[in-house]
Steps between C-alpha positions, in 0.01 A plus 500: 500500500848648501557863582627576146140448375406814691550862409678653798484857626656675797323718755599656830301233687639200314499312173195471272429196281258482206451181299608561142216292360242700697634853459283585199185386684593683820527836329134478398360453851181691573469462877685403817372301798709491818536269793510710815741357759863512388401688184317816603579472873815383681366247751824365645455689827122466510356175365827309548532622857138408564585145391802472729321669791195274466713186485704612802192594705301183430805273542571646843136467610488135393842385624581740784835565329578840349601519134681819390319654204820540298542122485215500249697698245401666173696223330278228650187692402639537148569125479132435567382759249723384218319164493201677348256388769531755779367831378270505805715583803272300730612193307866586559438533874317167486783326314770626738305418816385156387857405409654629821238349728511169311878496543478521881605205716225243562466600866440864405238406241320290760496791745365738234232247402386486862500881521284542191249231594466638854306808381456538125195724476404864472667783308854475357621711792338281766624178338858618461516654848366179651782301339752766601390475862513119491849493345637765737478248784734262319658660189665294227874465557645624172858625493646736240681216321170320440332817371795577271485147359125542453552823302765332284264214420218747436707653220553154353132415541395788273666313213224238526216752470318596183225720358232313697624692806348380826405165351865430419590583862251244630592232248872525566482521878266201517729310265808581710355458849164333450587134545406537865129507579576729795663751266202494264264571789726785616525645150125491436425665834768767451381583149142549616611696805714746304318546171196272482270779384682742273334817625609786720315462827508119476851401387779561752755555222282739298392701804847536656653594165241762410506660845878540493497617140204740506525637853196546722326783315528364145425143616176617658411694185577216257359205695238659723622323814700617799872413509626288788857409410617852411351826623777717358622607158546262207796389293317635197647838595843363402384459140664733249401597149715364218293649219563867428218733395699602193522135393122472493471836323752386236310176441169684466661732244665211318186287485283795408249438779466389861535135403656387828366232735590291805462123554621434852485228762487764774190665641363826364499708823868441591610556139306826471635605840857494365429611142290788631421749221690300237208258479317770302746459213372146436183403316247427775339231281828306492582471872475144632609417854470197726159623622367470142654155456343376824159626390537310171614189686181502702298517178695239303587284804856445389845645566574795270811637672838529334636328302144461367463776236160624620624833641708581191226408254240695698723810525566490125125514431505858628769610254493567128731320261617154400856503637577549871812489714465342842772606746573260786780408738461124551490165324133483595444814292682338206275193521186713523594716200583194289170332578310822428684538170428138411131580533486819297850584368493851649780505752869579506678442830750740655682381812650749745776391736647796692260490798489124547678345799780353287553703182740258334271204560196683362691610189627148443150355539354746247774413250443128554128549437580689176299806600420752229648793691706526819546837670660607828189705590171604348637851450712386203193386306412823313865557413543155346170522312608831352839355408347196328265721301791719396725205406238320296326792332 
């Protein structure tokens, strides 16, 4: 779709796009459901930093070679997310680590294999510290040039990934490197070591990430276990609100009722921690977080995480009306909204791009996917709805 097929508006935060053929439908919306990260909350210095910090920490423990956190940039994280398969940040950590460790010289992989098999039991902390101790005696020899080349190839590797997320990581790495039986043995062992059981308290990746993100106090509250990797504050404290209280008030006034919900891939406690009192402005029957999705997964015994539309469909059940806007910041959100709309025809998608890692790339992706609305931030939504109603009345 070319840009001339969009109505275009200017705002202080950036340009707004509304599909001409959808404008009349958009003005009749009766409710709004929001993604959380990147839409309501700026996560670039919280979740994104937790990704880079987790990768850096685990990489150093496993190889004995330090990896500066800033080498895992917001751009790299964005390249993973734009595939539509990495809404869960644990999966992004997994993809980066599996690529980088697979890309190591054969001698280094052999040494790591020996380190993992030497003592691969106990808690995530005990297992990772055992490997760290083993590797400290003879660290991998990895110079800056090799790491820089690895990061360059990591960027290229993201172009092979798709909405299947972690599965596409495994398939592509085994296709690229898996002709050797030794590599396949290494890869299988590494995968089980890092993220064999996808639960905090069992998975090294999940546990390290959540401890760095939540901080000791919130981690203990959310997961009911004592932190071991981080006894200090969490990167969650770097999160900043994007949504303004007056934006929510304007939407409530415009819609005539508190017809606002959340369908998020993040957990409830961290989201409520940042949103604080603003959570009261949403309909409590239309708040779906990762905790709710996981509970449903245990019942249905299948994956219901984004881009599966479960969270969006479930949130919409708590709202009144037959036409809803879903506001998201990623291709994964686009795919979810489209599948949800295919099932019941309710949803209009609005993509926001200002608080993504690469604004221009996000905007371009939303245009390429022919999104119904594209806004710089969620705060322009009531203004554009009012303008469309005025124009078409």
